[in-house]
C-alpha positions in Angstrom: -8.1 25.7 -11.6 -8.9 22.8 -9.3 -5.9 20.9 -8.3 -2.3 21.7 -8.1 0.1 19.9 -5.8 3.9 19.7 -5.3 5.5 16.6 -3.9 9.3 17.1 -2.9 10.0 13.4 -3.3 8.3 12.0 -6.4 9.7 8.6 -5.5 7.1 8.3 -2.7 4.2 8.3 -5.0 6.2 6.1 -7.5 6.6 3.5 -4.7 2.9 3.7 -4.0 2.0 3.2 -7.6 4.5 0.3 -8.0 2.9 -1.4 -4.9 -0.6 -1.1 -6.4 0.1 -2.0 -9.9 -0.1 -5.8 -9.6 -3.4 -5.5 -7.9 -5.3 -2.7 -9.5 -5.8 -1.7 -13.1 -7.8 1.5 -13.3 -8.2 3.6 -10.1 -10.0 6.7 -9.0 -7.8 9.2 -7.2 -10.2 11.1 -5.1 -8.9 14.6 -4.3 -10.1 17.0 -1.6 -8.7 19.7 0.6 -7.7 16.8 3.0 -5.5 15.2 0.5 -5.6 12.4 -2.1 -7.3 9.0 -1.4 -7.8 5.8 -3.2 -10.0 2.9 -2.4 -9.9 0.1 -4.9 -10.7 -3.6 -5.1 -8.4 -5.8 -7.0 -9.9 -7.4 -10.1 -10.9 -10.7 -8.4 -12.5 -8.7 -5.5 -10.5 -10.5 -2.9 -8.2 -7.7 -1.8 -8.9 -4.0 -1.1 -6.3 -1.2 -1.4 -6.8 2.0 0.5 -4.4 4.8 0.1 -4.5 8.0 2.1 -2.0 10.7 1.0 -2.6 13.6 3.4 -2.1 17.1 2.3 0.7 17.5 4.9 2.9 15.1 2.7 2.9 17.8 -0.1 4.9 20.9 0.1 2.2 22.7 -1.8 -1.4 21.5 -2.0 -4.3 23.3 -3.6 -7.6 21.6 -4.2 -10.6 24.0 -4.6 -13.2 21.4 -4.6 -13.4 17.6 -4.5 -12.6 15.9 -7.7 -12.3 12.2 -8.8 -9.4 11.5 -11.3 -9.5 8.1 -13.0 -6.1 6.8 -14.1 -4.6 3.7 -15.4 -2.1 2.4 -12.9 0.2 0.8 -15.5 0.3 4.1 -17.4 1.0 6.0 -14.2 3.9 3.6 -13.5 5.4 4.4 -16.9 5.1 8.2 -16.1 7.0 7.7 -13.0 9.8 5.8 -14.8 10.7 9.2 -16.1 11.4 10.5 -12.6 14.9 10.4 -11.2 15.7 9.3 -7.6 15.6 12.9 -6.2 13.0 14.5 -8.5 10.2 16.6 -7.2 6.8 16.2 -8.8 4.2 18.8 -9.7 0.8 17.5 -10.5 -1.9 19.7 -12.1 -5.4 19.2 -13.2 -7.4 22.1 -14.8 -11.2 22.2 -14.3 -12.8 19.5 -16.4 -9.6 18.8 -18.5 -9.5 15.3 -20.0 -5.9 14.8 -18.8 -3.7 15.4 -15.8 -0.2 16.9 -16.1 2.9 15.6 -14.4 6.1 17.4 -14.2 9.2 15.8 -12.8 12.0 18.2 -11.9 15.6 17.2 -11.0 17.3 19.2 -8.3 20.9 18.1 -9.5 20.8 18.5 -13.4 18.6 21.0 -15.1 16.1 18.5 -16.4 12.3 18.8 -16.4 10.3 16.1 -17.9 6.5 16.4 -18.2 3.8 14.2 -19.3 0.1 14.7 -19.9 -1.9 11.6 -18.8 -5.3 10.9 -20.3 -8.0 10.6 -17.6 -10.6 7.7 -17.7 -14.1 7.4 -16.6 -14.1 4.8 -14.0 -17.1 3.1 -12.3 -16.4 4.3 -8.8 -17.4 1.6 -6.2 -17.0 3.2 -2.8 -16.4 0.4 -0.3 -17.2 1.1 3.3 -14.4 -0.5 5.3 -16.1 -1.9 8.3 -14.6 -1.0 11.7 -12.7 -4.0 12.5 -12.1 -5.2 16.0 -8.6 -6.7 15.8 -7.4 -9.1 18.4 -3.8 -9.0 17.2 -1.7 -6.1 16.0 1.9 -6.9 15.0 4.7 -4.6 13.8 7.7 -6.1 12.0 10.4 -4.9 9.7 8.7 -4.7 6.2 11.8 -6.3 4.7 11.4 -9.3 6.8 7.7 -9.6 5.9 8.7 -9.4 2.3 11.3 -12.2 2.7 8.8 -14.5 4.4 6.2 -14.1 1.8 8.7 -14.6 -0.9 10.3 -17.6 0.6 7.1 -19.4 1.6 5.4 -18.7 -1.8 7.7 -21.2 -3.3 6.2 -24.0 -1.3 2.4 -23.5 -1.4 -0.4 -21.3 -2.3 -1.9 -20.5 1.0 -0.2 -19.2 4.3 -1.4 -19.7 7.8 -0.6 -16.9 10.2 -1.0 -17.6 13.8 -0.4 -15.1 16.6 0.0 -15.7 20.2 1.9 -14.2 23.2 4.9 -16.4 21.9 5.1 -14.7 18.6 4.0 -14.8 15.2 4.1 -18.0 13.1 3.9 -18.0 9.4 3.3 -21.6 8.0 2.8 -23.1 4.5 1.9 -26.7 3.6 2.6 -27.7 0.1 3.3 -30.8 -2.1 6.9 -30.6 -1.3 6.6 -30.3 2.5 5.8 -27.9 5.2 7.6 -24.7 6.2 7.3 -22.4 9.2 8.8 -19.2 10.1 8.5 -18.1 13.7 9.0 -14.4 14.6 9.4 -13.6 18.3 9.0 -10.1 19.7 12.3 -8.3 20.0 13.5 -4.9 21.0 15.9 -2.7 19.1 17.2 0.8 19.1 16.0 1.3 15.7 12.2 1.5 15.4 12.1 -0.4 12.1 14.1 -3.4 13.4 11.6 -4.1 16.2 9.1 -6.9 16.3 6.2 -6.0 18.6 3.0 -7.9 19.2 -0.2 -6.9 20.9 -2.3 -10.0 21.5 -5.8 -9.7 23.1 -6.5 -13.3 22.1 -4.7 -15.8 19.9 -5.7 -15.8 16.2 -5.1 -18.3 13.4 -6.1 -17.5 9.9 -5.3 -18.6 6.5 -4.7 -16.3 3.4 -3.7 -16.6 -0.3 0.0 -16.0 -0.6 0.1 -14.4 -3.9 -1.8 -11.4 -2.5 0.5 -11.3 0.5 3.4 -11.3 -1.8 1.9 -8.5 -3.6 1.3 -6.5 -0.5 4.9 -7.1 0.6 6.0 -5.3 -2.6 5.1 -2.0 -0.7 8.2 -2.7 1.6 10.2 0.2 0.1 7.6 2.6 1.5 8.4 2.1 5.1 10.9 0.3 7.3 8.1 -1.4 9.3 4.7 -2.9 8.5 1.7 -3.4 10.8 -0.4 -6.4 10.3 -3.7 -6.6 12.1 -5.6 -9.9 12.6 -9.0 -10.8 14.0 -11.0 -14.1 13.9 -12.9 -14.2 10.7 -12.0 -10.6 9.7 -9.9 -9.4 6.9 -6.2 -9.1 7.4 -4.9 -5.6 7.4 -1.4 -4.9 6.0 -0.4 -1.2 6.7 2.5 0.8 5.7 3.0 4.5 6.7 4.2 6.9 4.0 7.4 8.2 5.2 6.0 9.5 8.4 2.6 8.4 9.7 1.1 11.8 9.8 1.6 12.0 6.0 -0.7 9.1 5.4 -0.7 5.3 4.6 -1.1 2.6 2.2 -3.3 -0.2 3.5 -4.3 -3.5 2.1 -7.1 -5.7 3.3 -7.4 -9.4 2.5 -10.3 -11.7 3.1 -9.2 -15.0 4.8 -9.6 -18.4 3.1 -12.3 -20.2 4.7 -11.7 -24.0 5.0 -14.3 -25.8 2.9 
């Protein structure tokens, strides 16, 4: 027996899978006693998805030795469609089995649905994520980030993000015209309604909007999102899972360099 885990809120993993499914097709879930990790490039090799699901996120976690389980994300999303909003999830993998078993159990009604998903052999490309020295770290409500990406995507394909002490400006220039959204730092009683900005030096960078819009789909995971920017370094978009000690889902996106 190698892997057996119980997640009280199956929805947490469902949200993660939904956030990844437009970017990644087949993914290796690397399991160890520390938890479950994913590192995967999108198909066009522009974006990187990094998931860290620490064992503390699970109410039971048993992994005797490291294993890499290759799964198709679309199929995984279909499995999670069987999960109700308050279901718990049991995930089991027997030594060298060619499938992994999912069992969703509902606390309200006596319903248990299970599914065995066939595993795949996936070329694993382990990316070293270089230590970035970010000059700007911004936290903002994830719903606001999602709205900005969604709104501006209508006007153009690339978005310029500039950060200074004044605030964070998102701009898009398209055939129809030019649009800007300026977010200024603001305090709030509620942690997830705050906009906070740490600026060591002003940074301006340009990114492909369709990727940002994809990253923004992870908004249901966490009330706030952390954006980190540096000159000529990839943008990092990071969501905590539930509580930060349980792990995170992080996206990296290479900037568009002006020709």
